[in-house]
C-alpha positions as CSV (number, residue, x, y, z in Angstrom):
1,M,78.5,10.7,-11.9
2,K,74.7,9.9,-11.4
3,E,74.3,6.3,-12.6
4,K,70.8,6.2,-13.2
5,F,70.9,8.8,-16.0
6,L,73.4,7.0,-18.1
7,V,72.9,5.4,-21.0
8,E,73.3,2.3,-20.6
9,A,70.7,2.6,-17.5
10,L,67.7,3.9,-19.7
11,F,68.8,2.0,-22.5
12,P,70.3,-1.4,-22.0
13,H,69.4,-2.4,-25.7
14,I,71.0,-0.6,-27.9
15,S,70.7,-2.0,-31.4
16,G,71.3,-1.8,-35.5
17,P,71.9,1.9,-37.0
18,L,70.9,3.8,-34.2
19,T,73.9,2.3,-32.0
20,E,76.1,5.1,-33.7
21,I,74.4,7.9,-32.0
22,F,75.0,6.9,-28.4
23,E,78.7,6.1,-29.1
24,G,80.7,8.3,-26.7
25,C,77.3,9.7,-24.7
26,T,77.9,9.4,-21.3
27,Y,74.3,10.7,-20.1
28,A,71.2,9.4,-21.5
29,W,70.1,13.0,-23.4
30,E,72.9,13.6,-25.0
31,P,72.7,12.0,-28.1
32,L,69.9,14.7,-29.1
33,A,72.8,17.4,-29.2
34,H,74.5,15.2,-32.2
35,L,71.4,14.5,-34.0
36,E,72.5,17.4,-37.1
37,S,76.1,16.0,-37.3
38,F,74.6,12.2,-37.7
39,F,72.0,13.1,-40.5
40,E,75.0,15.1,-42.0
41,K,76.9,11.5,-42.2
42,A,73.6,9.2,-42.8
43,E,72.6,7.6,-45.7
44,L,69.3,9.1,-46.7
45,G,67.5,9.3,-49.8
46,K,67.0,5.6,-49.6
47,I,63.1,4.7,-49.8
48,E,62.6,0.3,-49.8
49,S,58.8,0.6,-49.1
50,Q,55.5,2.1,-51.4
51,V,54.5,5.3,-50.6
52,P,51.0,5.7,-51.2
53,E,49.2,8.6,-52.4
54,G,48.2,11.3,-50.8
55,V,51.5,10.7,-48.5
56,H,53.7,14.0,-48.5
57,L,57.5,13.9,-48.9
58,V,59.7,16.7,-48.0
59,H,63.1,17.1,-49.2
60,P,62.6,13.4,-49.7
61,E,66.6,13.4,-51.0
62,L,66.9,13.6,-47.1
63,I,64.9,10.9,-46.4
64,S,65.0,6.9,-45.8
65,I,62.8,4.4,-45.5
66,G,63.5,1.4,-44.5
67,K,61.4,-2.1,-45.4
68,N,57.9,-3.5,-44.7
69,V,57.2,-0.1,-44.0
70,L,53.5,1.0,-43.4
71,I,52.8,4.2,-44.5
72,E,49.0,5.8,-44.8
73,P,47.6,8.5,-46.9
74,G,47.9,11.4,-45.2
75,A,50.9,11.5,-43.6
76,Y,53.4,14.1,-43.9
77,I,57.0,13.6,-43.8
78,R,59.9,16.4,-43.7
79,G,63.5,15.3,-44.0
80,P,65.9,14.4,-42.9
81,C,64.1,11.6,-41.3
82,I,65.2,8.2,-41.2
83,I,62.2,5.0,-40.3
84,G,63.3,1.8,-40.2
85,D,62.1,-1.4,-41.0
86,G,58.4,-2.5,-40.1
87,C,58.0,1.0,-38.8
88,E,54.4,2.5,-39.2
89,V,53.6,5.8,-40.1
90,R,49.9,6.3,-40.1
91,H,47.2,8.9,-41.2
92,N,48.1,12.5,-40.3
93,A,51.6,11.6,-38.7
94,Y,53.9,14.5,-38.4
95,L,57.1,14.2,-39.3
96,R,58.9,17.6,-38.7
97,G,62.5,17.1,-39.0
98,F,65.4,15.3,-37.2
99,V,63.7,12.1,-36.6
100,L,65.5,8.8,-36.0
101,A,62.9,5.7,-35.6
102,G,64.6,2.3,-35.4
103,S,62.2,-0.7,-36.1
104,N,58.8,-1.9,-35.6
105,C,57.5,1.6,-34.4
106,V,54.6,3.5,-35.0
107,L,54.0,6.7,-35.3
108,G,50.6,7.3,-35.1
109,H,47.9,8.8,-35.7
110,C,47.5,13.3,-35.3
111,S,50.8,12.3,-33.4
112,E,53.9,14.9,-33.7
113,F,57.3,14.2,-33.8
114,K,60.2,16.6,-34.0
115,R,64.2,16.2,-33.2
116,V,63.3,12.7,-31.6
117,I,65.2,8.9,-31.0
118,L,62.6,6.3,-31.4
119,L,64.4,3.1,-30.2
120,D,62.7,-0.5,-31.6
121,G,59.5,-0.7,-31.0
122,V,58.5,2.3,-29.4
123,C,54.8,3.2,-29.8
124,A,53.2,6.4,-30.1
125,A,49.9,5.6,-31.9
126,H,47.3,8.4,-31.3
127,F,47.4,12.2,-30.6
128,N,50.8,12.4,-29.1
129,Y,53.7,15.3,-29.0
130,V,57.0,14.0,-29.0
131,G,59.8,16.6,-29.2
132,D,62.8,16.7,-28.4
133,S,62.9,13.3,-26.7
134,I,64.4,9.9,-26.8
135,L,62.4,6.9,-26.1
136,G,63.8,3.6,-25.2
137,A,62.5,0.2,-26.6
138,G,59.3,-0.9,-26.2
139,A,58.0,2.1,-24.9
140,N,54.5,3.2,-25.2
141,L,52.6,6.4,-24.9
142,G,49.1,6.5,-24.4
143,A,46.5,8.2,-26.1
144,G,46.7,12.3,-26.1
145,V,50.1,11.4,-24.5
146,K,52.5,15.0,-24.7
147,L,56.1,15.4,-23.8
148,A,56.5,19.4,-23.3
149,N,60.0,20.6,-24.3
150,L,60.4,24.0,-23.9
151,R,60.7,26.1,-20.5
152,L,57.9,29.1,-20.2
153,D,61.3,31.2,-19.2
154,H,62.9,29.9,-22.4
155,T,65.9,28.8,-20.0
156,D,67.9,26.0,-20.4
157,V,66.6,22.2,-19.3
158,L,67.7,21.1,-16.2
159,I,67.2,17.4,-14.8
160,Y,66.6,17.3,-11.7
161,D,67.2,15.2,-9.1
162,Q,67.0,14.8,-4.8
163,S,70.9,16.2,-4.9
164,G,70.2,18.8,-7.2
165,P,70.0,19.8,-10.7
166,I,72.1,19.1,-13.6
167,S,72.5,21.3,-16.4
168,T,71.6,20.0,-20.2
169,G,72.7,22.7,-21.8
170,L,69.7,22.1,-23.8
171,Q,67.1,25.2,-24.6
172,K,64.3,22.4,-25.9
173,L,64.4,19.0,-24.1
174,G,61.2,16.7,-23.8
175,A,61.4,13.8,-21.9
176,I,63.7,10.7,-21.7
177,I,61.8,7.4,-21.4
178,G,63.3,4.6,-20.6
179,E,63.1,0.9,-22.3
180,G,59.9,-0.5,-21.7
181,A,58.0,2.6,-19.6
182,K,54.4,3.3,-20.4
183,I,52.3,6.4,-19.8
184,G,49.2,6.2,-19.3
185,C,46.6,8.5,-21.8
186,N,46.6,12.3,-21.5
187,A,49.6,12.5,-19.2
188,V,52.1,15.2,-20.1
189,T,55.6,15.5,-18.7
190,N,57.4,18.5,-17.9
191,P,61.0,19.4,-19.9
192,G,63.5,17.1,-18.7
193,T,60.9,14.4,-17.2
194,V,62.9,11.3,-16.6
195,I,61.5,8.2,-16.8
196,G,63.4,5.2,-15.4
197,K,62.3,1.5,-17.6
198,G,59.8,-0.7,-16.7
199,A,58.5,2.7,-15.0
200,F,54.3,3.0,-15.7
201,C,52.7,6.3,-15.0
202,Y,49.0,6.6,-14.9
203,P,46.5,8.4,-16.9
204,S,45.9,12.1,-17.1
205,L,49.0,12.6,-14.3
206,L,51.7,15.8,-15.2
207,V,54.9,14.1,-14.3
208,G,58.1,15.9,-13.7
209,G,61.6,14.8,-12.5
210,F,62.8,11.4,-12.2
211,V,60.4,8.5,-12.3
212,P,62.9,5.1,-11.0
213,P,62.7,2.2,-13.0
214,G,60.0,0.2,-12.1
215,A,57.9,2.4,-10.4
216,I,54.4,3.1,-10.8
217,L,53.6,6.6,-10.6
218,K,49.6,7.4,-9.8
219,S,47.7,10.1,-8.5
220,T,46.1,9.7,-4.9
221,E,42.8,11.5,-6.1
222,K,40.6,10.1,-8.0
223,T,36.7,10.6,-9.2
224,V,34.7,7.5,-9.0
225,T,30.9,6.7,-10.1
226,T,29.2,5.2,-7.0
227,H,26.0,5.6,-8.6
228,A,23.9,7.0,-11.1
229,I,20.8,9.1,-10.7
230,N,18.2,9.5,-12.9
231,R,18.1,13.1,-13.7
232,N,14.3,13.1,-14.8
233,S,14.0,12.8,-10.7
234,L,15.3,15.8,-10.0
């Protein structure tokens, strides 16, 4: 067993209603396989916050929204979906179903979410794609971050480790992002990427494999402007 991929290694602080979906799971990606059964048993159709005009709720009987949730006009929410207390669902957010968000999350402008688990305090605020992924408490995606979830050959996604690949049995799997990890703007993660808790990934990177907890991942190549040339003098 590879301890760094265990639920408790990546998500040490799970609380509230989200605890149930992690019960009986060993590896951190396993809860994604239980989303359907979780939503079948969940209490849905309970909307405790104001839904303004211009918000599209599809199958509202399969949508639950907690207290003090800010939903902006233009948001599109398709059930089944659970949005926890204090979340923000911003303009043009697209929730495609099987979205399970804890409290105080930001599901941002022009960001797409499907088959995801967002623990408390996750922020994906601008132009993100978050599919078939789990983000730990306090994780943050910079603007334009995309979590790719499907291999080009459509075979099952593998988790890569120095000692060899681990089969997940999932054809679609995005990223498993540990508690408090931060990903900079316009970075892209390969299917099956695992980022340890507290790790930082710099902007505009292509990230794959396993990023250790607390690591800082950055490119050795950077374009830096050292001086400007007046184009009129050319």
